[in-house]
C-alpha positions as CSV (number, residue, x, y, z in Angstrom):
1,M,15.7,7.1,-18.6
2,D,14.5,5.6,-15.1
3,I,14.4,1.8,-15.0
4,R,13.4,0.3,-11.6
5,N,13.6,-3.5,-10.9
6,L,11.7,-5.1,-7.7
7,N,14.9,-7.4,-7.2
8,S,17.0,-4.0,-6.3
9,A,14.0,-2.6,-4.0
10,H,15.5,-2.3,-0.5
11,P,12.1,-3.1,1.7
12,Y,11.2,-1.2,4.5
13,I,8.7,-0.7,7.2
14,T,6.2,2.2,7.0
15,K,4.0,3.5,9.8
16,D,1.0,1.5,9.0
17,S,3.1,-2.0,9.7
18,S,3.5,-2.6,5.9
19,K,6.9,-4.2,4.4
20,I,7.0,-2.1,1.5
21,F,9.3,-2.2,-1.2
22,E,9.7,0.9,-3.3
23,L,10.0,0.7,-7.0
24,C,9.4,4.9,-7.9
25,H,9.4,7.5,-5.2
26,P,11.0,10.8,-5.6
27,V,13.8,9.8,-3.0
28,N,15.0,6.8,-5.2
29,S,13.6,8.1,-8.9
30,K,12.8,11.7,-11.3
31,V,9.6,10.9,-10.4
32,T,8.0,13.9,-8.3
33,N,4.2,13.6,-8.1
34,L,3.4,9.6,-6.8
35,S,5.0,6.5,-5.6
36,L,4.7,3.2,-6.9
37,A,5.6,-0.1,-4.5
38,I,5.1,-3.7,-3.5
39,A,3.6,-4.3,0.3
40,D,3.6,-7.7,1.6
41,I,1.5,-9.0,3.9
42,E,1.8,-12.5,5.8
43,A,-1.2,-14.4,6.5
44,G,-3.1,-13.6,9.8
45,H,-1.7,-10.4,9.8
46,A,-3.1,-6.7,9.0
47,T,-2.1,-2.8,8.4
48,K,-2.8,-0.6,11.1
49,P,-5.7,1.6,10.6
50,H,-4.5,5.0,9.3
51,I,-5.0,7.6,7.3
52,H,-3.2,10.0,4.6
53,K,-4.2,13.8,5.3
54,K,-3.5,14.7,1.4
55,S,-2.4,11.1,-0.5
56,E,-4.9,9.6,-2.4
57,E,-4.0,5.5,-2.8
58,I,-4.5,2.5,-5.7
59,Y,-3.9,-0.6,-4.2
60,Y,-4.2,-3.5,-7.1
61,I,-4.0,-6.9,-5.6
62,L,-1.1,-9.1,-7.4
63,D,-1.7,-12.3,-5.2
64,G,-3.6,-13.5,-2.0
65,K,-7.0,-12.2,-0.5
66,G,-8.2,-10.1,2.3
67,S,-10.7,-8.1,3.6
68,M,-10.1,-4.2,2.6
69,Y,-11.9,-1.8,5.5
70,I,-12.2,2.1,4.4
71,D,-13.9,4.1,7.2
72,D,-17.1,1.9,7.7
73,E,-17.1,-0.6,4.6
74,R,-15.6,-3.6,4.4
75,G,-15.0,-5.5,1.0
76,E,-13.2,-8.7,0.1
77,V,-10.2,-8.4,-2.6
78,N,-9.0,-11.1,-4.3
79,L,-6.4,-11.1,-6.9
80,G,-6.9,-8.7,-9.6
81,D,-9.1,-6.7,-7.6
82,C,-8.1,-2.8,-7.4
83,V,-9.0,-0.8,-4.7
84,F,-9.3,3.4,-4.6
85,I,-8.8,4.9,-1.2
86,P,-9.4,8.7,-1.3
87,P,-7.4,11.0,0.9
88,G,-8.3,11.3,4.5
89,A,-10.3,7.8,4.4
90,K,-9.5,5.4,7.5
91,H,-8.7,2.5,6.0
92,W,-6.3,-1.1,6.6
93,I,-6.2,-4.0,5.0
94,E,-6.2,-7.7,6.9
95,N,-4.7,-11.1,5.0
96,N,-7.2,-13.8,6.0
97,G,-5.9,-15.9,3.7
98,K,-3.2,-19.0,4.3
99,D,-0.8,-17.2,1.4
100,K,1.1,-13.7,1.5
101,L,-0.9,-11.1,0.6
102,V,1.2,-8.6,-2.3
103,I,-0.3,-5.5,-3.6
104,L,1.0,-3.1,-6.2
105,C,0.1,0.4,-4.1
106,T,0.3,3.5,-6.1
107,S,-0.1,6.9,-4.0
108,S,0.0,10.7,-5.4
109,P,1.5,12.8,-3.8
110,A,4.2,9.8,-3.0
111,Y,3.9,8.2,0.0
112,S,5.2,10.1,3.2
113,H,5.5,9.0,6.8
114,D,4.1,12.4,7.9
115,D,1.5,12.5,5.9
116,T,0.5,8.9,7.6
117,E,-1.6,9.2,11.0
118,L,-2.2,6.2,12.8
119,I,-5.8,5.9,13.9
C-alpha cells in the first residue's frame, strides 16, 4: 500500500514558479505514469507562461480564484472548477483574488522539469 499525506510533502518551486507539494510522483511513490500535487499561488502572483511537450494536465481549484490562460483563451476559475491543459498548449494561471489560490494538479506522464519549456 502506498499512502501519502500532504503534511509530509516537502514543497519545491517548479520552472514556472509554482510552489508545489508533490503527493504522488514516481520519485516518491509506487505510481509510474502520472503525478499528483498541490500548488499554491499567492495573491497577486502568477505562474510563468510555459508548455509541457509530452504531459497533459488537469487543474482542480481547491481554494481561491484566478484567471487561466491556455494558448489564446482566457477563463476565470473559482473553487470547484476543473481545467484540462493539453500537451503543447501554452498556459499559465494568475491569482487575481485576495487569498491564496490552491490547485490540485495532475500530470500524465508525471511532471518533469525537462518536459517544461518557458515561453
